[in-house]
Backbone of each chain as ProteinMPNN parsed JSONL, in Angstrom:
{"seq_chain_A": "MKLLYFGRLAEIAGTRGGEVALPAHVTTVAAARDWIGETQPELAEALGSERVRALADDEFVGNDRSLAGVAELAFLPPVSGG", "coords_chain_A": {"N_chain_A": [[82.881, 149.381, 180.046], [84.114, 148.385, 176.861], [82.414, 148.618, 173.832], [82.159, 147.149, 170.652], [81.561, 147.445, 167.143], [81.281, 145.88, 163.945], [81.7, 145.827, 160.339], [78.66, 145.57, 158.617], [77.179, 146.125, 160.925], [78.517, 148.272, 162.164], [78.054, 150.196, 160.311], [75.254, 150.44, 160.408], [74.975, 151.249, 163.065], [76.284, 153.614, 162.959], [78.619, 154.08, 164.153], [81.801, 152.83, 165.325], [81.803, 151.97, 167.796], [82.657, 152.16, 171.341], [83.597, 153.324, 174.646], [81.27, 152.374, 177.101], [78.931, 152.769, 179.773], [77.474, 150.227, 181.24], [74.136, 149.559, 182.313], [73.291, 148.407, 185.653], [71.763, 146.057, 185.561], [72.491, 144.767, 183.285], [74.057, 142.057, 182.768], [74.778, 139.888, 181.285], [75.638, 138.509, 178.017], [73.333, 138.221, 176.492], [71.64, 140.064, 177.759], [73.022, 142.367, 177.176], [72.732, 142.478, 174.404], [69.951, 142.925, 174.272], [69.72, 145.356, 175.675], [71.262, 147.12, 174.139], [69.749, 147.054, 171.828], [67.464, 148.303, 172.77], [68.368, 150.868, 173.39], [69.509, 151.658, 171.031], [67.588, 151.385, 168.646], [67.876, 150.845, 165.922], [69.73, 148.875, 165.806], [68.577, 146.683, 166.874], [67.346, 144.53, 165.44], [69.499, 143.285, 164.093], [71.191, 142.583, 166.248], [69.584, 140.827, 167.53], [69.793, 138.591, 166.078], [71.077, 135.31, 165.705], [73.1, 134.996, 163.975], [74.775, 137.062, 164.211], [77.635, 137.224, 165.905], [78.926, 137.161, 169.266], [81.798, 138.493, 170.776], [83.849, 138.235, 173.415], [86.427, 139.824, 174.863], [88.16, 138.777, 172.824], [87.195, 136.179, 172.557], [84.853, 133.92, 171.309], [81.571, 133.963, 172.456], [78.629, 132.643, 174.058], [75.118, 133.565, 174.46], [74.488, 133.348, 177.138], [76.7, 133.955, 178.549], [78.453, 135.483, 181.191], [79.13, 138.944, 181.8], [80.922, 139.761, 183.605], [83.995, 141.083, 184.432], [84.691, 141.377, 181.786], [86.366, 143.248, 179.369], [86.114, 144.119, 176.784], [83.559, 143.979, 174.48], [82.558, 142.677, 171.518], [80.604, 142.795, 168.527], [80.034, 140.684, 165.856], [79.18, 140.521, 162.545], [78.131, 138.123, 159.932], [80.961, 136.811, 158.171], [83.207, 137.756, 155.429], [85.777, 137.117, 154.059], [88.895, 136.673, 152.237]], "CA_chain_A": [[83.232, 148.352, 179.081], [84.186, 148.855, 175.471], [81.553, 147.91, 172.884], [82.653, 147.361, 169.281], [80.742, 146.956, 166.03], [82.05, 145.714, 162.706], [81.001, 145.618, 159.072], [77.304, 146.09, 158.482], [76.709, 146.638, 162.216], [79.109, 149.592, 162.395], [77.366, 151.111, 159.409], [73.91, 150.67, 160.951], [75.108, 151.986, 164.324], [76.885, 154.918, 162.701], [79.817, 154.175, 164.995], [82.508, 151.57, 165.515], [81.658, 151.655, 169.206], [83.423, 152.959, 172.281], [83.346, 153.023, 176.052], [79.907, 152.588, 177.587], [78.647, 152.341, 181.142], [76.281, 149.387, 181.17], [73.302, 149.584, 183.524], [73.617, 147.3, 186.563], [71.044, 144.809, 185.241], [73.05, 144.148, 182.073], [75.145, 141.22, 183.301], [75.095, 138.806, 180.349], [75.668, 138.88, 176.598], [71.934, 138.366, 176.042], [71.123, 141.329, 178.292], [73.68, 143.449, 176.428], [72.053, 142.558, 173.102], [68.643, 143.555, 174.485], [69.889, 146.742, 176.103], [71.702, 147.912, 172.975], [68.588, 147.135, 170.944], [66.526, 149.291, 173.329], [68.933, 152.221, 173.337], [69.739, 151.957, 169.615], [66.622, 150.484, 168.001], [68.303, 150.457, 164.572], [70.58, 147.69, 165.937], [67.833, 145.621, 167.557], [67.124, 143.35, 164.599], [70.777, 142.613, 163.853], [71.715, 141.985, 167.49], [68.682, 139.741, 167.907], [70.071, 137.448, 165.208], [72.172, 134.427, 166.14], [74.177, 135.055, 162.982], [75.714, 138.069, 164.716], [78.308, 136.546, 167.021], [79.499, 138.018, 170.304], [83.202, 138.202, 171.063], [84.217, 138.876, 174.677], [87.894, 139.792, 175.01], [88.728, 137.9, 171.789], [86.708, 134.804, 172.651], [83.44, 133.827, 170.946], [80.796, 133.561, 173.631], [77.191, 132.478, 173.898], [74.294, 134.605, 175.07], [74.391, 133.212, 178.6], [77.991, 134.287, 179.138], [78.482, 136.636, 182.089], [80.013, 140.028, 181.356], [81.809, 140.12, 184.722], [85.419, 141.079, 184.093], [84.917, 141.553, 180.349], [86.8, 144.615, 179.053], [85.702, 144.489, 175.422], [82.531, 143.118, 173.888], [82.424, 143.035, 170.104], [79.57, 142.07, 167.789], [80.583, 140.387, 164.527], [78.234, 139.962, 161.575], [78.727, 137.073, 159.106], [82.208, 137.299, 157.575], [83.406, 137.593, 153.981], [87.179, 137.396, 153.741], [89.478, 135.95, 151.105]], "C_chain_A": [[83.264, 148.947, 177.674], [83.285, 147.971, 174.596], [82.077, 148.187, 171.483], [81.701, 146.752, 168.261], [81.591, 146.872, 164.777], [81.126, 145.566, 161.505], [79.664, 146.331, 159.046], [76.798, 146.725, 159.785], [77.236, 148.045, 162.487], [78.4, 150.624, 161.517], [75.975, 151.465, 159.938], [73.99, 151.55, 162.194], [75.603, 153.409, 164.088], [78.111, 155.153, 163.557], [80.502, 152.804, 165.041], [82.468, 151.154, 166.978], [82.504, 152.546, 170.076], [83.085, 152.55, 173.7], [81.891, 153.304, 176.404], [79.823, 152.139, 179.044], [77.36, 151.533, 181.072], [75.468, 149.548, 182.451], [73.565, 148.313, 184.35], [72.945, 145.986, 186.168], [71.612, 144.106, 184.0], [74.286, 143.323, 182.468], [75.536, 140.077, 182.371], [75.12, 139.346, 178.921], [74.242, 139.105, 176.086], [71.358, 139.7, 176.5], [71.739, 142.515, 177.557], [73.028, 143.609, 175.059], [70.719, 143.288, 173.25], [68.788, 145.041, 174.788], [70.332, 147.639, 174.935], [70.53, 148.119, 172.019], [67.567, 148.161, 171.425], [67.061, 150.714, 173.165], [69.24, 152.655, 171.908], [68.868, 151.018, 168.784], [67.056, 150.025, 166.6], [69.188, 149.199, 164.612], [69.821, 146.461, 166.449], [67.714, 144.359, 166.702], [68.425, 142.563, 164.404], [71.278, 141.903, 165.118], [70.818, 140.864, 168.006], [68.956, 138.474, 167.107], [71.239, 136.622, 165.734], [73.339, 134.467, 165.167], [75.183, 136.149, 163.341], [76.337, 137.502, 165.99], [78.904, 137.557, 167.993], [80.905, 137.538, 170.629], [83.566, 138.971, 172.342], [85.715, 138.712, 174.872], [88.511, 138.717, 174.1], [88.326, 136.427, 171.91], [85.231, 134.802, 172.264], [82.662, 133.29, 172.143], [79.312, 133.469, 173.296], [76.434, 133.555, 174.659], [74.24, 134.533, 176.588], [75.686, 133.598, 179.312], [77.906, 135.57, 179.991], [79.451, 137.686, 181.561], [80.981, 140.454, 182.469], [83.264, 140.015, 184.264], [85.721, 141.274, 182.621], [85.254, 143.024, 180.049], [86.263, 145.077, 177.705], [84.698, 143.483, 174.888], [82.311, 143.591, 172.452], [81.306, 142.211, 169.479], [80.001, 141.953, 166.333], [79.511, 139.81, 163.609], [78.905, 138.849, 160.752], [79.897, 137.612, 158.275], [82.255, 137.079, 156.056], [84.842, 137.96, 153.62], [87.606, 136.71, 152.454], [89.341, 136.664, 149.789]], "O_chain_A": [[82.533, 149.885, 177.357], [83.383, 146.744, 174.62], [82.405, 149.328, 171.156], [81.116, 145.692, 168.484], [82.498, 147.676, 164.566], [79.948, 145.23, 161.632], [79.543, 147.506, 159.395], [76.084, 147.727, 159.76], [76.504, 148.906, 162.976], [78.177, 151.764, 161.925], [75.567, 152.626, 159.92], [73.193, 152.471, 162.37], [75.374, 154.3, 164.907], [78.59, 156.28, 163.678], [79.872, 151.768, 164.827], [83.024, 150.124, 167.359], [83.015, 153.569, 169.62], [82.384, 151.565, 173.932], [81.348, 154.35, 176.045], [80.551, 151.248, 179.48], [76.281, 152.09, 180.868], [76.029, 149.659, 183.54], [74.0, 147.29, 183.821], [73.497, 144.914, 186.414], [71.241, 142.969, 183.709], [75.407, 143.832, 182.494], [76.512, 139.374, 182.63], [74.69, 140.467, 178.649], [73.978, 140.053, 175.347], [70.675, 140.385, 175.739], [71.083, 143.534, 177.337], [72.797, 144.728, 174.601], [70.394, 144.165, 172.45], [68.074, 145.875, 174.232], [69.844, 148.757, 174.769], [70.339, 149.206, 171.473], [66.892, 148.806, 170.624], [66.315, 151.64, 172.845], [69.237, 153.846, 171.595], [69.335, 149.995, 168.284], [66.658, 148.953, 166.143], [69.377, 148.536, 163.592], [70.349, 145.349, 166.457], [67.953, 143.252, 167.184], [68.45, 141.339, 164.534], [71.732, 140.76, 165.058], [71.245, 140.047, 168.822], [68.419, 137.41, 167.416], [72.26, 137.166, 166.155], [74.441, 134.026, 165.493], [76.306, 136.159, 162.836], [75.667, 137.326, 167.008], [79.325, 138.648, 167.608], [81.163, 136.34, 170.741], [83.589, 140.201, 172.349], [86.212, 137.597, 175.029], [89.279, 137.868, 174.551], [89.03, 135.541, 171.426], [84.442, 135.575, 172.808], [83.046, 132.295, 172.759], [78.817, 134.125, 172.38], [77.018, 134.347, 175.398], [73.977, 135.536, 177.253], [75.755, 133.568, 180.541], [77.363, 136.588, 179.563], [80.468, 137.356, 180.95], [81.761, 141.391, 182.296], [83.696, 138.975, 183.768], [86.889, 141.333, 182.236], [84.511, 143.927, 180.434], [85.992, 146.26, 177.5], [84.964, 142.281, 174.851], [81.932, 144.736, 172.205], [81.089, 141.061, 169.859], [80.29, 142.945, 165.664], [78.99, 138.726, 163.87], [80.115, 138.652, 160.86], [79.835, 138.721, 157.743], [81.462, 136.328, 155.488], [85.095, 138.972, 152.966], [86.775, 136.23, 151.683], [89.793, 136.158, 148.761]]}, "seq_chain_B": "MILVTADPIDPAALLAGFSAEHPQAGAIVSFVGQVRGGEATALHLDHHPRFTAKVIEQIASDARARFAIADCLVVHRHGDLLPGEPIVVVAAASDHRRAAFEAVDYLLDRLKTEAPLWKREQRASGAQWIEARPSDLADRARWEAARAD", "coords_chain_B": {"N_chain_B": [[104.736, 134.228, 157.37], [102.218, 136.29, 158.684], [99.929, 138.711, 157.913], [97.825, 141.513, 158.198], [96.839, 144.175, 156.464], [96.53, 147.7, 155.678], [97.923, 148.757, 153.672], [98.836, 148.804, 150.164], [99.4, 145.635, 148.568], [102.132, 143.72, 147.314], [102.258, 141.152, 145.365], [104.3, 139.795, 143.924], [106.668, 140.608, 145.144], [106.225, 139.689, 147.738], [106.122, 136.946, 147.307], [108.665, 136.465, 146.321], [110.184, 137.039, 148.577], [109.219, 135.108, 150.345], [109.956, 132.739, 149.038], [112.718, 133.029, 149.147], [113.109, 132.653, 151.829], [112.79, 129.989, 152.063], [114.741, 128.111, 150.845], [115.223, 125.403, 150.731], [112.888, 124.168, 150.107], [110.988, 122.028, 148.013], [108.775, 122.706, 146.676], [106.765, 125.52, 146.027], [103.704, 126.886, 146.41], [101.422, 129.303, 145.326], [98.775, 131.715, 145.784], [96.94, 134.373, 144.46], [94.491, 136.599, 145.277], [92.301, 138.797, 143.661], [90.515, 141.907, 143.569], [87.441, 141.495, 142.193], [86.4, 142.452, 138.941], [83.637, 144.018, 137.219], [80.344, 144.495, 138.266], [80.927, 145.787, 140.654], [82.418, 148.778, 141.713], [84.174, 149.564, 143.565], [85.728, 148.392, 146.596], [85.274, 147.958, 150.032], [86.936, 146.865, 152.91], [86.379, 145.752, 156.002], [87.894, 145.209, 159.226], [88.917, 143.585, 162.305], [90.985, 145.167, 164.552], [92.76, 143.608, 166.057], [91.832, 140.982, 166.505], [91.326, 139.859, 163.986], [93.838, 139.263, 162.808], [94.666, 137.462, 164.708], [92.89, 135.274, 164.408], [93.572, 134.499, 161.815], [96.207, 133.764, 162.239], [95.74, 131.482, 163.776], [94.433, 129.836, 161.917], [96.488, 129.497, 160.081], [98.306, 128.185, 161.682], [96.907, 125.813, 162.138], [96.983, 124.817, 159.543], [99.711, 124.358, 159.204], [100.012, 122.301, 161.001], [98.428, 120.35, 159.92], [99.165, 119.735, 157.293], [101.987, 118.565, 155.358], [103.88, 120.822, 155.36], [106.493, 123.287, 155.183], [106.163, 125.887, 155.857], [103.81, 128.66, 155.851], [102.278, 131.479, 154.188], [100.303, 134.294, 154.71], [98.867, 137.133, 153.564], [96.71, 139.724, 153.94], [94.581, 142.231, 152.728], [93.033, 145.169, 154.173], [90.645, 147.857, 154.303], [90.251, 150.303, 151.673], [89.738, 149.26, 148.36], [90.324, 148.817, 144.817], [88.888, 147.439, 141.776], [90.834, 144.777, 140.44], [92.97, 145.142, 142.126], [95.267, 143.439, 144.286], [93.942, 141.456, 146.861], [94.378, 139.411, 148.615], [97.146, 137.345, 149.447], [98.294, 134.115, 149.44], [100.497, 131.565, 150.381], [102.366, 128.49, 150.326], [105.047, 126.452, 151.424], [106.729, 123.469, 150.689], [108.119, 120.076, 150.832], [107.215, 118.442, 148.781], [104.886, 118.862, 146.055], [102.074, 118.347, 146.461], [101.231, 118.681, 149.161], [101.602, 121.421, 149.52], [99.856, 122.536, 147.605], [97.415, 121.61, 148.652], [97.417, 122.796, 151.191], [97.263, 125.53, 150.607], [94.762, 125.676, 149.37], [93.14, 124.855, 151.49], [93.716, 126.888, 153.386], [92.584, 129.103, 152.096], [89.874, 128.375, 151.927], [89.198, 128.398, 154.618], [89.845, 131.037, 155.318], [87.947, 132.479, 153.877], [85.569, 131.821, 155.139], [85.909, 132.092, 157.866], [87.714, 134.072, 158.749], [87.687, 137.157, 160.421], [86.603, 139.4, 158.56], [85.071, 141.868, 156.607], [83.341, 142.52, 153.728], [82.38, 145.263, 151.735], [80.721, 146.021, 148.928], [80.864, 148.512, 146.482], [78.528, 149.655, 144.283], [77.006, 150.865, 141.216], [74.361, 150.994, 141.805], [74.336, 151.288, 144.513], [75.661, 150.599, 147.866], [76.721, 147.429, 149.177], [76.843, 144.998, 151.72], [78.745, 142.045, 151.869], [78.346, 138.51, 152.279], [79.788, 135.327, 153.18], [79.319, 132.844, 150.682], [76.932, 130.136, 150.136], [78.343, 128.199, 148.69], [80.931, 128.719, 149.467], [80.84, 127.914, 152.104], [80.327, 125.234, 151.744], [82.681, 124.49, 150.492], [84.432, 124.874, 152.595], [83.498, 122.935, 154.337], [84.352, 120.598, 153.184], [86.84, 119.994, 154.238], [86.348, 119.206, 156.803], [84.978, 116.851, 156.335], [87.0, 115.414, 155.1], [88.712, 115.078, 157.195], [87.259, 113.447, 158.856], [87.305, 111.043, 157.57]], "CA_chain_B": [[104.315, 135.566, 157.764], [100.789, 136.582, 158.673], [99.817, 140.171, 157.967], [96.582, 142.142, 157.74], [97.375, 145.521, 156.252], [95.797, 148.67, 154.855], [98.81, 149.168, 152.578], [98.782, 147.964, 148.963], [100.316, 144.501, 148.668], [102.869, 143.413, 146.085], [102.366, 139.686, 145.403], [105.587, 139.303, 143.41], [107.687, 140.849, 146.174], [105.958, 138.782, 148.864], [106.481, 135.584, 146.908], [110.13, 136.417, 146.232], [110.67, 136.979, 149.95], [108.843, 133.806, 150.924], [110.815, 131.739, 148.388], [114.083, 133.196, 149.652], [113.146, 132.11, 153.197], [112.664, 128.524, 152.018], [115.537, 127.606, 149.722], [115.232, 123.937, 150.73], [111.581, 123.637, 149.708], [110.895, 121.531, 146.643], [107.574, 123.269, 146.05], [106.09, 126.676, 146.601], [102.44, 127.141, 145.722], [100.898, 130.588, 145.783], [97.492, 132.167, 145.257], [96.681, 135.807, 144.595], [93.1, 136.985, 145.064], [92.168, 140.19, 143.232], [89.154, 142.438, 143.603], [86.809, 141.142, 140.925], [85.786, 143.536, 138.191], [82.227, 143.75, 136.965], [79.423, 145.518, 138.774], [81.495, 146.553, 141.76], [83.37, 149.806, 141.282], [85.147, 149.675, 144.653], [85.485, 147.448, 147.677], [85.812, 148.314, 151.346], [87.103, 145.66, 153.709], [86.503, 146.081, 157.425], [88.579, 144.154, 159.99], [89.106, 143.837, 163.74], [92.408, 145.525, 164.586], [93.6, 142.615, 166.738], [91.294, 139.623, 166.424], [91.416, 139.32, 162.623], [95.16, 138.641, 162.647], [94.719, 136.326, 165.638], [92.182, 134.152, 163.782], [94.355, 134.051, 160.661], [97.349, 133.04, 162.832], [95.273, 130.146, 164.184], [94.169, 129.069, 160.693], [97.809, 129.153, 159.532], [98.875, 127.19, 162.583], [96.211, 124.558, 161.83], [97.475, 124.334, 158.242], [101.066, 123.821, 159.409], [99.884, 121.034, 161.725], [97.658, 119.373, 159.161], [99.822, 119.364, 156.033], [103.449, 118.447, 155.446], [104.468, 122.044, 154.79], [107.528, 123.905, 156.016], [105.653, 127.178, 156.332], [102.834, 129.283, 154.956], [102.231, 132.934, 154.168], [98.99, 134.884, 154.43], [98.839, 138.592, 153.651], [95.35, 140.117, 153.569], [94.308, 143.665, 152.777], [91.769, 145.737, 154.611], [90.558, 149.228, 153.808], [89.587, 150.561, 150.39], [90.415, 148.656, 147.207], [89.696, 148.962, 143.503], [88.967, 146.209, 140.976], [92.167, 144.468, 139.928], [93.987, 145.193, 143.186], [95.389, 142.207, 145.077], [93.283, 141.547, 148.17], [94.983, 138.401, 149.49], [98.201, 136.472, 148.923], [98.497, 132.935, 150.283], [101.518, 130.681, 149.809], [102.863, 127.428, 151.2], [106.294, 125.822, 150.971], [106.784, 122.077, 151.148], [109.077, 119.222, 150.122], [106.558, 117.956, 147.564], [103.862, 119.839, 145.684], [100.693, 118.089, 146.884], [100.954, 119.281, 150.476], [101.523, 122.873, 149.374], [98.584, 122.821, 146.924], [96.299, 121.362, 149.573], [97.458, 123.782, 152.283], [96.777, 126.819, 150.085], [93.321, 125.496, 149.176], [92.579, 124.817, 152.851], [93.834, 128.229, 153.971], [91.61, 129.995, 151.462], [88.518, 127.999, 152.339], [88.96, 128.857, 155.995], [89.871, 132.507, 155.333], [86.68, 132.998, 153.343], [84.421, 131.525, 155.991], [86.166, 132.277, 159.294], [88.502, 135.259, 159.106], [86.815, 138.302, 160.671], [86.758, 140.439, 157.538], [83.736, 142.161, 156.085], [83.432, 143.23, 152.437], [81.262, 146.081, 151.252], [80.897, 146.36, 147.512], [80.234, 149.727, 145.991], [78.012, 149.496, 142.92], [76.279, 152.033, 140.727], [73.046, 150.974, 142.456], [74.489, 151.5, 145.956], [76.652, 149.749, 148.534], [76.14, 146.198, 149.707], [77.737, 144.136, 152.487], [78.801, 140.694, 151.305], [78.566, 137.407, 153.226], [80.267, 134.083, 152.559], [78.246, 132.196, 149.942], [76.758, 128.714, 150.483], [79.409, 127.401, 148.076], [82.128, 128.902, 150.302], [80.659, 127.078, 153.301], [80.473, 123.847, 151.291], [84.129, 124.285, 150.282], [85.021, 124.783, 153.938], [83.055, 121.673, 154.953], [85.11, 119.469, 152.601], [87.998, 119.658, 155.08], [85.813, 118.453, 157.945], [84.689, 115.513, 155.821], [88.279, 114.746, 154.845], [89.294, 114.722, 158.492], [86.458, 112.365, 159.447], [87.543, 109.781, 156.851]], "C_chain_B": [[102.804, 135.694, 157.655], [100.667, 138.094, 158.828], [98.448, 140.605, 157.45], [96.906, 143.628, 157.655], [96.473, 146.406, 155.391], [96.644, 149.109, 153.656], [98.644, 148.257, 151.364], [99.772, 146.807, 149.091], [100.887, 144.175, 147.297], [103.127, 141.898, 146.059], [103.739, 139.181, 144.957], [106.685, 139.459, 144.467], [107.496, 139.905, 147.356], [106.417, 137.37, 148.538], [108.001, 135.429, 146.801], [110.724, 136.286, 147.631], [110.424, 135.623, 150.583], [109.727, 132.701, 150.346], [112.227, 131.798, 148.941], [114.223, 132.632, 151.067], [113.163, 130.586, 153.201], [113.426, 127.922, 150.835], [115.537, 126.079, 149.631], [113.931, 123.341, 150.2], [111.606, 123.164, 148.261], [109.725, 122.15, 145.902], [107.113, 124.507, 146.796], [104.86, 126.936, 145.752], [101.906, 128.468, 146.25], [99.567, 130.894, 145.116], [97.393, 133.667, 145.481], [95.206, 136.043, 144.307], [93.058, 138.457, 144.695], [90.722, 140.627, 143.398], [88.548, 142.223, 142.219], [86.232, 142.383, 140.246], [84.332, 143.193, 137.945], [81.391, 144.866, 137.528], [80.04, 146.399, 139.855], [82.528, 147.545, 141.236], [84.442, 150.032, 142.348], [84.754, 148.699, 145.747], [86.071, 148.024, 148.957], [85.84, 147.047, 152.191], [87.354, 146.077, 155.155], [87.198, 144.912, 158.133], [88.591, 144.533, 161.461], [90.602, 144.049, 163.932], [93.314, 144.489, 165.251], [93.133, 141.197, 166.438], [91.402, 139.028, 165.02], [92.754, 138.605, 162.419], [95.283, 137.396, 163.526], [94.054, 135.085, 165.022], [92.998, 133.607, 162.611], [95.606, 133.297, 161.147], [96.942, 131.607, 163.191], [95.031, 129.258, 162.961], [95.504, 128.606, 160.087], [98.469, 128.068, 160.378], [98.225, 125.821, 162.35], [96.717, 123.96, 160.52], [98.867, 123.707, 158.392], [101.003, 122.459, 160.1], [99.288, 119.941, 160.845], [98.38, 118.856, 157.916], [101.336, 119.332, 156.221], [104.099, 119.642, 154.757], [105.515, 122.597, 155.754], [106.99, 125.198, 156.631], [104.547, 127.647, 155.399], [102.828, 130.789, 155.167], [100.786, 133.369, 153.911], [99.111, 136.392, 154.619], [97.479, 139.038, 153.105], [95.199, 141.626, 153.698], [93.079, 143.959, 153.633], [91.755, 147.171, 154.08], [89.884, 149.298, 152.45], [90.405, 150.032, 149.227], [89.613, 148.896, 145.934], [89.789, 147.647, 142.742], [90.373, 146.022, 140.402], [93.248, 144.512, 140.986], [94.054, 143.858, 143.918], [94.762, 142.419, 146.459], [93.89, 140.538, 149.142], [96.067, 137.629, 148.74], [98.396, 135.342, 149.923], [99.553, 132.068, 149.608], [101.891, 129.618, 150.823], [104.109, 126.83, 150.569], [106.353, 124.413, 151.541], [107.85, 121.31, 150.382], [108.506, 118.817, 148.763], [105.28, 118.744, 147.312], [102.491, 119.61, 146.304], [100.343, 118.792, 148.2], [100.788, 120.803, 150.364], [100.229, 123.283, 148.667], [97.422, 122.706, 147.906], [96.261, 122.423, 150.684], [96.911, 125.132, 151.817], [95.254, 126.773, 149.901], [92.59, 125.57, 150.527], [92.592, 126.212, 153.497], [92.772, 129.162, 153.395], [90.18, 129.659, 151.861], [88.216, 128.499, 153.743], [88.994, 130.384, 156.094], [88.518, 133.069, 154.926], [85.532, 132.847, 154.321], [84.644, 131.854, 157.468], [86.91, 133.561, 159.652], [87.559, 136.447, 159.303], [87.147, 139.475, 159.748], [85.387, 140.629, 156.908], [83.863, 143.036, 154.845], [82.173, 144.047, 152.169], [81.555, 146.488, 149.821], [80.164, 147.645, 147.189], [79.806, 149.487, 144.552], [77.287, 150.766, 142.506], [74.943, 152.152, 141.459], [73.126, 151.226, 143.961], [75.519, 150.552, 146.541], [75.972, 148.533, 149.143], [77.191, 145.404, 150.48], [77.611, 142.708, 151.982], [78.974, 139.675, 152.438], [79.109, 136.208, 152.458], [79.078, 133.386, 151.894], [78.096, 130.739, 150.398], [77.879, 127.846, 149.896], [80.711, 127.536, 148.857], [82.053, 127.992, 151.53], [80.819, 125.6, 152.939], [81.952, 123.521, 151.059], [84.827, 124.078, 151.62], [84.723, 123.407, 154.556], [83.814, 120.463, 154.407], [86.227, 119.026, 153.525], [87.576, 118.92, 156.333], [85.58, 117.009, 157.521], [85.983, 114.737, 155.628], [88.899, 114.268, 156.151], [88.584, 113.511, 159.094], [86.74, 111.013, 158.795], [88.522, 108.879, 157.608]], "O_chain_B": [[102.193, 135.268, 156.674], [101.227, 138.683, 159.752], [97.976, 140.135, 156.415], [97.211, 144.26, 158.666], [95.759, 145.931, 154.508], [96.139, 149.754, 152.737], [98.346, 147.072, 151.513], [100.854, 146.972, 149.654], [100.227, 144.33, 146.27], [104.091, 141.418, 146.655], [104.278, 138.244, 145.546], [107.514, 138.57, 144.659], [108.464, 139.384, 147.911], [107.017, 136.686, 149.368], [108.551, 134.384, 147.15], [111.658, 135.512, 147.844], [111.286, 135.062, 151.259], [110.193, 131.828, 151.079], [112.861, 130.769, 149.176], [115.301, 132.189, 151.465], [113.503, 129.963, 154.207], [112.837, 127.306, 149.947], [115.82, 125.522, 148.57], [113.873, 122.153, 149.881], [112.177, 123.822, 147.392], [109.672, 122.133, 144.673], [107.076, 124.538, 148.026], [104.95, 127.172, 144.548], [101.93, 128.73, 147.453], [99.27, 130.4, 144.029], [97.72, 134.17, 146.557], [94.724, 135.727, 143.219], [93.707, 139.279, 145.342], [89.811, 139.8, 143.369], [89.069, 142.703, 141.213], [85.65, 143.25, 140.899], [83.85, 142.167, 138.424], [81.677, 146.043, 137.307], [79.729, 147.585, 139.966], [83.392, 147.202, 140.428], [85.489, 150.617, 142.07], [83.614, 148.241, 145.82], [87.201, 148.511, 148.978], [84.894, 146.259, 152.188], [88.383, 146.666, 155.487], [87.101, 143.766, 157.693], [88.306, 145.677, 161.816], [91.404, 143.21, 163.522], [94.523, 144.499, 165.024], [93.944, 140.317, 166.15], [91.556, 137.815, 164.879], [92.795, 137.481, 161.918], [95.915, 136.41, 163.146], [94.593, 133.981, 165.106], [93.104, 132.393, 162.436], [96.012, 132.309, 160.535], [97.683, 130.654, 162.949], [95.377, 128.076, 162.965], [95.628, 127.466, 159.638], [99.105, 127.154, 159.854], [98.906, 124.796, 162.363], [96.863, 122.744, 160.401], [99.166, 122.673, 157.793], [101.819, 121.577, 159.833], [99.601, 118.761, 161.002], [98.228, 117.696, 157.533], [101.886, 119.977, 157.113], [104.766, 119.51, 153.73], [105.436, 122.403, 156.967], [107.315, 125.551, 157.765], [104.366, 127.111, 154.306], [103.305, 131.299, 156.181], [100.132, 132.864, 152.999], [99.423, 136.864, 155.712], [97.142, 138.763, 151.954], [95.647, 142.219, 154.679], [92.202, 143.111, 153.795], [92.728, 147.635, 153.485], [89.049, 148.458, 152.115], [91.599, 150.308, 149.111], [88.407, 149.142, 145.966], [90.663, 146.827, 143.023], [91.009, 146.971, 139.943], [94.337, 143.977, 140.777], [93.028, 143.218, 144.146], [95.016, 143.419, 147.129], [93.916, 140.775, 150.35], [95.922, 137.307, 147.561], [98.634, 135.582, 151.107], [99.506, 131.861, 148.396], [101.75, 129.818, 152.029], [104.215, 126.716, 149.348], [106.066, 124.19, 152.717], [108.417, 121.812, 149.411], [109.197, 118.841, 147.744], [104.66, 119.239, 148.253], [101.805, 120.574, 146.644], [99.289, 119.415, 148.323], [99.939, 121.393, 151.032], [99.578, 124.249, 149.065], [96.563, 123.584, 147.981], [95.186, 122.887, 151.065], [96.181, 125.797, 152.552], [94.552, 127.725, 150.24], [91.574, 126.25, 150.673], [91.598, 126.648, 154.078], [92.138, 129.92, 154.129], [89.37, 130.554, 152.103], [87.111, 128.965, 154.022], [88.243, 130.963, 156.878], [88.006, 134.005, 155.54], [84.613, 133.667, 154.329], [83.689, 131.893, 158.243], [86.744, 134.079, 160.757], [86.721, 136.716, 158.443], [87.868, 140.402, 160.116], [84.642, 139.67, 156.704], [84.412, 144.137, 154.894], [81.052, 143.572, 152.356], [82.516, 147.206, 149.544], [79.009, 147.842, 147.568], [80.63, 149.154, 143.701], [76.993, 151.629, 143.333], [74.451, 153.253, 141.704], [72.094, 151.363, 144.617], [76.169, 149.797, 145.818], [74.817, 148.588, 149.566], [78.288, 145.161, 149.979], [76.513, 142.225, 151.704], [79.658, 139.942, 153.427], [78.918, 136.089, 151.248], [77.981, 133.337, 152.45], [79.022, 130.172, 150.978], [78.312, 126.878, 150.52], [81.507, 126.598, 148.913], [83.043, 127.388, 151.943], [81.367, 124.814, 153.712], [82.418, 122.428, 151.384], [85.699, 123.219, 151.757], [85.577, 122.802, 155.205], [83.912, 119.432, 155.072], [86.54, 117.838, 153.603], [88.33, 118.11, 156.872], [85.929, 116.069, 158.235], [86.06, 113.551, 155.949], [89.522, 113.208, 156.214], [89.2, 112.667, 159.745], [86.457, 109.966, 159.376], [88.833, 107.782, 157.146]]}, "name": "protein", "num_of_chains": 2, "seq": "MKLLYFGRLAEIAGTRGGEVALPAHVTTVAAARDWIGETQPELAEALGSERVRALADDEFVGNDRSLAGVAELAFLPPVSGGMILVTADPIDPAALLAGFSAEHPQAGAIVSFVGQVRGGEATALHLDHHPRFTAKVIEQIASDARARFAIADCLVVHRHGDLLPGEPIVVVAAASDHRRAAFEAVDYLLDRLKTEAPLWKREQRASGAQWIEARPSDLADRARWEAARAD"}
């Protein structure tokens, strides 16, 4: 699956993301947030925040959303356009 | 036209093109947002290569449905900008001015609070990521209230 980070998250992660092989137990958005936080502790606080929204294949999804069939999971911090 | 681009934008040229596309319109209202001067010495604007334009398309589509406008234009920069550079151009064409004024106001309120764009201001003291302000959210909420009336 492709993981993507934007804005402040990309800066904290030091990457905009890329292809990752999720462990078998990571089957939901919530589990992905936890797993990323464990493997990249610098992201744990941000990904633990509800203000950072999850986008699965261009659709905003809640933490209970299954990752089955999801090709791209993006994490979006609060926006500031215009 | 909806466009999210790393290239410098030319508001006058965009507006001339938009006006030429709508010779029947009685009103064209436009807004140009510039990178504010002051403490910030530069601005970086991050975007999602596909989803940002998709969200802006939806916001524009909502504006076309909600107001009596013939069309609207949104061109937004991403990448690195300097104070004084245009960051966003929004325009609407309509038969009568009120609808175009309201559509532009609405588009901007939603762009500021919903478009997946992330600003990082560079200051002498360091860099800082910006979030929509409470006043931006309050501006956005006005349209919900108006709809509920």
